[in-house]
Structures are given as C-alpha cells and as structure tokens.
C-alpha positions as CSV (number, residue, x, y, z in Angstrom):
1,T,-68.6,-82.6,-64.1
2,Q,-67.0,-85.3,-66.2
3,L,-70.4,-86.8,-67.0
4,Q,-71.7,-83.5,-68.3
5,W,-68.6,-83.0,-70.3
6,F,-69.0,-86.5,-71.8
7,A,-72.6,-85.8,-72.7
8,Q,-71.7,-82.5,-74.3
9,D,-68.6,-83.8,-76.1
10,T,-70.6,-86.7,-77.6
11,G,-73.3,-84.3,-78.8
12,Y,-75.9,-86.0,-76.6
13,L,-76.4,-82.9,-74.6
14,S,-76.5,-79.2,-75.5
15,P,-73.9,-77.2,-73.6
16,K,-76.7,-75.0,-72.2
17,T,-78.7,-77.9,-70.8
18,K,-78.2,-78.8,-67.1
19,L,-78.5,-82.4,-66.0
20,D,-80.2,-83.7,-62.9
21,L,-77.1,-85.4,-61.4
22,L,-76.8,-87.5,-58.3
23,P,-74.8,-86.1,-55.3
24,D,-71.0,-86.0,-55.7
25,H,-70.6,-89.0,-53.3
26,A,-72.5,-91.3,-55.7
27,S,-70.3,-93.6,-57.7
28,I,-69.6,-92.8,-61.3
29,G,-71.5,-95.9,-62.4
30,D,-74.6,-94.8,-60.5
31,Q,-74.2,-91.4,-62.0
32,L,-74.0,-92.9,-65.5
33,R,-77.0,-95.1,-64.9
34,H,-78.9,-92.0,-63.7
35,L,-77.8,-90.0,-66.8
36,W,-78.9,-92.7,-69.4
37,P,-82.7,-92.3,-68.9
38,Q,-82.5,-88.5,-68.9
39,L,-80.8,-88.6,-72.3
40,Q,-83.2,-91.2,-73.6
41,A,-86.2,-89.1,-72.4
42,A,-84.7,-86.0,-74.1
43,G,-84.4,-87.9,-77.4
44,S,-80.7,-87.1,-77.4
45,L,-79.4,-90.7,-78.0
46,P,-79.4,-92.6,-81.3
47,E,-82.3,-95.1,-81.1
48,E,-80.0,-98.0,-81.9
49,L,-77.5,-97.1,-79.1
50,T,-77.6,-99.8,-76.4
51,W,-76.7,-99.3,-72.7
52,A,-73.6,-101.4,-73.2
53,E,-72.4,-99.2,-76.1
54,F,-73.2,-96.1,-74.1
55,A,-71.2,-97.4,-71.1
56,Q,-68.3,-98.3,-73.4
57,Q,-68.3,-94.8,-74.9
58,F,-68.0,-93.4,-71.4
59,A,-65.2,-95.8,-70.5
60,V,-63.3,-94.7,-73.6
61,F,-64.0,-91.0,-72.7
62,Q,-62.6,-91.6,-69.2
63,A,-59.4,-93.2,-70.6
64,N,-59.0,-90.3,-73.0
65,Y,-59.7,-87.8,-70.3
66,A,-57.0,-89.4,-68.0
67,A,-54.5,-89.4,-70.9
68,M,-55.3,-85.7,-71.6
69,Q,-54.8,-84.8,-68.0
70,A,-51.5,-86.5,-67.9
71,Y,-50.3,-85.0,-71.2
72,A,-47.8,-82.1,-71.1
73,P,-47.5,-80.6,-74.6
74,R,-44.2,-79.2,-75.7
75,P,-43.5,-76.6,-78.4
76,F,-43.6,-78.1,-81.9
77,A,-42.3,-76.2,-84.9
78,Q,-43.7,-78.3,-87.8
79,P,-46.9,-77.5,-89.6
80,V,-50.1,-79.0,-87.9
81,H,-53.6,-79.0,-89.3
82,L,-56.2,-79.4,-86.6
83,I,-59.7,-80.7,-87.4
84,V,-62.2,-79.6,-84.9
85,A,-65.8,-80.8,-84.4
86,K,-68.1,-77.8,-84.3
87,N,-70.6,-79.3,-81.9
88,S,-68.1,-80.5,-79.3
89,A,-68.2,-78.4,-76.2
90,R,-64.6,-77.2,-76.4
91,G,-64.8,-76.6,-80.1
92,Q,-67.6,-74.1,-79.6
93,K,-65.5,-72.0,-77.2
94,D,-62.0,-72.2,-78.8
95,K,-61.5,-73.5,-82.3
96,W,-57.8,-73.8,-81.6
97,L,-58.5,-76.0,-78.5
98,G,-55.5,-74.3,-76.7
99,W,-53.0,-75.6,-79.2
100,Q,-51.9,-72.2,-80.6
101,K,-49.6,-71.6,-77.6
102,H,-47.6,-74.8,-78.4
103,L,-47.6,-74.8,-82.2
104,T,-45.9,-72.2,-84.4
105,Q,-47.5,-73.4,-87.7
106,L,-51.2,-74.2,-87.0
107,S,-54.2,-74.2,-89.2
108,V,-57.7,-75.2,-88.2
109,E,-60.7,-76.6,-90.1
110,V,-64.0,-76.8,-88.3
111,L,-66.4,-79.5,-89.4
112,R,-70.1,-80.1,-88.7
113,G,-70.7,-82.8,-86.1
114,N,-69.2,-83.7,-82.7
115,H,-66.1,-85.6,-81.6
116,F,-67.8,-89.0,-82.1
117,T,-69.7,-88.4,-85.3
118,L,-66.8,-87.0,-87.3
119,L,-65.7,-90.4,-88.4
120,Q,-69.2,-92.0,-88.5
121,E,-70.7,-90.0,-91.4
122,P,-69.4,-91.0,-94.9
123,K,-69.6,-87.3,-96.1
124,T,-67.5,-86.1,-93.2
125,V,-65.0,-89.0,-93.6
126,Q,-64.6,-88.0,-97.2
127,Q,-64.0,-84.4,-96.2
128,I,-61.3,-85.4,-93.7
129,A,-59.6,-87.7,-96.2
130,Q,-59.6,-84.8,-98.7
131,M,-58.1,-82.4,-96.2
132,V,-55.4,-84.9,-95.2
133,A,-54.6,-85.5,-98.9
134,N,-54.4,-81.8,-99.6
135,H,-52.1,-81.1,-96.7
136,L,-49.8,-84.0,-97.7
137,G,-49.8,-82.7,-101.2
138,R,-51.0,-86.0,-102.6
139,P,-53.9,-86.8,-104.8
140,M,-56.7,-88.5,-102.9
141,S,-57.8,-92.0,-103.8
142,L,-60.2,-93.8,-101.5
143,R,-61.8,-97.1,-102.0
144,Q,-65.5,-96.7,-102.4
C-alpha cells in the first residue's frame, strides 16, 4: 500500500515489517492516524517528530507519488549521476531505480540513509556536494 511504501521510503519501517492496516475502505487520513502509534510504539520515529510534521511528510510523499505516476521518461543521451539512498525501499532492490533503460550514460552512487535523511545529515550533505562538484569538474567550496 501507499502507506507502507511511505513508511519504508522514509526509513520509519523495515521493508520486511508488516503493518496492521485498516481495511481498504478506510480513509487515507484514518489509515495514517492508525499508522502513527504503531511507528511510535516500534521506536521507529524520531522523538522530536510531531504528528503535524509526520502528516506533512505524508502529504509531500503523496504529491511526489502522484507526480511520479504521471511522469513518462524519455531517452536522454547526456551523462547522469544518480545518488541513491541505500535504506529506501526501491534502492534496496534496484540501485538504478529503473533509469538504466532511459539513460545511455548513467553512473550511480549509493549513500547510507534513506530518501529523507540524505539531506538532513551534515556528513551526507558534504558527500553529495563533493560528488556534484566532482561531476561538474569544479573545486568544491562550501560555506561552513
């Protein structure tokens, strides 16, 4: 389900863990409110994460999911460097995330973390900045 994918993609849930979900006819809001205490009880959520932030993350996830469903990739012949979160559900199955069939010049870098933590941890942000600088052929200079 979309909720399970959200929980796995954020790293809040192991891909092998099954959730106790409400029946399919339950609203997505009810499903999300049902998911929240399960993830809290499992110790999967950051302590400082509020319900409002969690609900906002899911709203962003839904918008991204809708955009992804509507997107129709076309072949692209320029070099592309893909940065993949190791702990995201799709990154564990296919480091290329399906892009190799659309891109002729593709390289992949797999980083520790999940889709949401990649840009939250200073060390990972530095790694990404260095990768981008290397691929652009420019020296890296970041404000500390």
